[in-house]
N, C-alpha and C positions, 0 to 999 in steps of 0.2 A: 547819383548813379553814374555820372560821367566817369567817376573814378573806376567803376566796374569795368568799363570798356578799356580804359587806360591800363588797369591791372591785367586784363586779359592780354592786351597787346604786349605789355612788358614781359608777361610770363612766357608767351610764345617766342618772343625774340631771345629771351634768356635760354629757352629750351634749344633753339636753333644753335646758339653759340656754344652751348654745353654738349651738344650731341652732333657734331658735324658729320660723323660717319654713320649716324643712326637713321631710323625711319623718320624722314621729314616730309612724308606724303601729306597731301591736303587733309585727308581724313584724320591722320595722326595729329596734325596741328589743330584741327577743329576739336579733337578730344582734349588736347592740352588747354585750349581756350574755354572748354566747357560750353560750347555753343553749337547749335545745329549746323551740320555741314551745308544746309541750304543757304545759310547766311554768312558764315564765318569769313569766307574769302572776300565777299563784297565789303564787309566791315574793314578787314585788313587793308584791302586795296585802296578804299576810299580814305582811310585815316593816314596811311603811310605814303601813298603815291607809288607803291610797289605791289606787284603780285607776290603771293607767297613764294612761288618758284623763283622770282627774281631775288627776293630777300635771302632765300636759302643759298642760291648760287653766289650772291655777293659775300655772304658770311663765309662760306666754304672756301672761296677763292682768296679772300683776304687772309684767312688762317693759313692757307697754302703759301701765300706770298711771304708771310712772316717766317714760316718754317724754311722756305727756300733761302732766305737771306741770313737767318740767324742760326741755322743748324746745318749739319751735314747729312741729314736724314735722306736716304735714297729717294729718288723721284717716284718710283713705283709705290714705296711705302707712304709717301705723302699723299699720292692719289687715293690710296685705300683709306687713309686716315681722315680724308675729307669727303668720303662717300662716293668716289668714282670707281666704277667696276674695272676700269682698265686704264693704263697709262695713256693710250691714244685718246680716249674720251676726255680725260683730264686735260691733256695738252690742247685739244681743240677748244675746250671751254676757257682755258687760261689765256690762249692767244686772243680769243674773241673779247675777253675782258681787259687784258693788259697790253695787248699788241706785241707781246714777245712770247716765245716758247718758255716753258718752265726753266729749261737749262740756260737759255740766254738771260732770263731774269736773274737767275742765281749768279751767273758770271758778272752781270752788271753790279750786283750787290747793293742795290738801292731800293728801298721800299717806296714804290711809286703808287699813286692812287689808280684805280681802274679808269678805263677810258670813258665810261658812261655812268651817269648818276641818275637816280630816280627823280622825276619831276612831279610835283603836286600842284595843280593849278586851281583856279577858282571854278566853281560850278554854278550853273543857273539855279535860281531859287524860285520855287512855286509854293502856293499855299498847301499846308499839311494839317489835316485834322485827324483825330482819333474817333473811330466809329465802330459800333457793334454791327456786324454783318450776320444775316441769317445763313443757315446751311444752304448750299447750292447743289443742285443736281445738274450735271452737264451731259450733253450728248457731244462727243468730241472725236476728233481725228488727230492721231499722233503725228508729230513732225520731228524729224531728226536732221539736223544740219543748221546752217546759219539762221539766227533768229529773223534776220531781215527777209528770209525766204518763206516765212510762215504763211504769207499770203496765199501760196498755192494750196495749203491745207484748208485755209478758210474758204477758198473758192470751191474746193471739193465738198466741204461741209455745206455750203450754201446750195450747191447743186443737189445734194442728197435731200436736204430739207424741202427744196422745191418739188422734187420728183415724188416725195412721199407725203407732201402736204402737211409738213410738220410745223410750219411757221405759226399757226394758231397756238401752239404749245410753247412758243419761244418767249424768252424774257431778257434778252440781251446777249451780247457777244463778249467772250472772256478768253484771254490767253493765259496759260499756266507755264511758267518758266522755271525748270528744275535746276539748271546749271548756271554758273557764273561764266559769261563769255571771256572774262580775263583769265580764267583758270582751266577751261576745257577747250580743246581744239574745236574749231567752228563746225567741222563735219560730225562731231560727236555730241553737239548740244541737243538736249532733249526738251521738247515743249509740246503743248497741246493747243489746238485751235478748238474752242468750245462754244456752245450755245447753252445758256441756262434754259432748262425745260421743266415743265410741271411733272407731277408724278404720273399723269396719264399718258405721257408721250412714250411710244414704243421706241426702244433703242436697240437696233440690230446692226450687225456688220454691214458696211465698214465702220459704223459708228461704235464708240465704246462709252459705257456709262462711267462717269467720274463724279465722285461726291466730295465736295469741298466742305470742310467743317465750319460750323458757326463759330464766331468769336470776335475778338477785338482786332482791328486793323489800323495801322497808320496809313492814311490815304492822302497821297499827293495828287492835287488837281492840276494836271499838266495840260497846257494848251500850246501846242507847237507841233512841227513835223515829227513823225515817229523816229527819224534819224537822230533826234536829240535826246532820246530816252536814256541812253547809256550815261550821259552826264547827269541827268536828273537822278538816276539811281545813286550815283556817287555822292551827290549832295545828301540824299536821304540817309544813306548808310554811314557816310563819313562825317557829316556835320550835324544833321538833325538828331540822329539816333543817340550819339554819345551825350548830347545835352538834354535828352528827353526824359530821363529817368525811367525808361521802359526797357523791358527784356523782350527778346524775340521769341515768337512761337516756332514750333518744329514742323513747319510745312512751307512749301515754296511761295514766293511772291506771285501775285496774279495782276493782270491788267484788264480793266473793264473799259471797253470801247464805247463811247457815248455818242459817236456819230460815224458816218460811213465815209471812208476815204474815196469811194467811187464818185461821190457827189459833193465833197467838201474840200475846200482849198487846204493844202498842207498846213499852213500857218493857223488854220481854224480847227484843226483836229483836237478833240477833247478825249483825254485818257485819264482814268483814275488808276494810279499805280498803288497797289494795295499790298502792304507788307504785314504779315501776321505778327501779332504781339501776344505775349504770355498773359494769362489771366491774372488780375491783381488779387492779392491775398485779401480775404474777407476781414 
């Protein structure tokens, strides 16, 4: 199955190269990869060391550099042919990548590499198991913005649970993370701070009821400060997944918090990072 992820990666890279002026949005590339939009960008970033946007920009600007040196195609046409809506936006991107304006690059007449290249480093390794999880009913509060600020939503959640005496119905704290922070602007990231509750728990505003499906999950048992979770995700998506023989499910990853940061040292925090997997064929 490792080849499956390799094939997807190669298919997407070929699509980018073959369609520099086309729709190379994250959703479109996820469709080309035949993978859920919840997971595709995490897989691409972890396997290549680049975000999809960085790869698209690199391919487009390399194609432009070749045309600048090897053809007399007008600058405005080159900009359009590599997907830039205006000459000014193309020029800004080209200067940021190559250190010269398109015109100066053409005058120089030498194909130079871009100034920056992607880096792919090592990632921390934590135990990963595959487990069947039951369906979960959450009482949750939505958070929009940087994931590191979700604590505000969890504090609001705790205050509501205490004021309504809902803790007897509670069965654990869960975060749901819809977007990849490498692909979505920090202010636009969508997540939920949730508490697992039983069927008898009343859920009313500002709480919202969220149901997580039962199914198979890859579960990383993470013990470290929350600040290191981003690197842990990269190991899971970029190293473990391609070797696992598993396909991803079509809903977002969740984090199950096993102790409380208010009374636990950061290095002792325990988090199960749970990535949904597709059901295996009978």
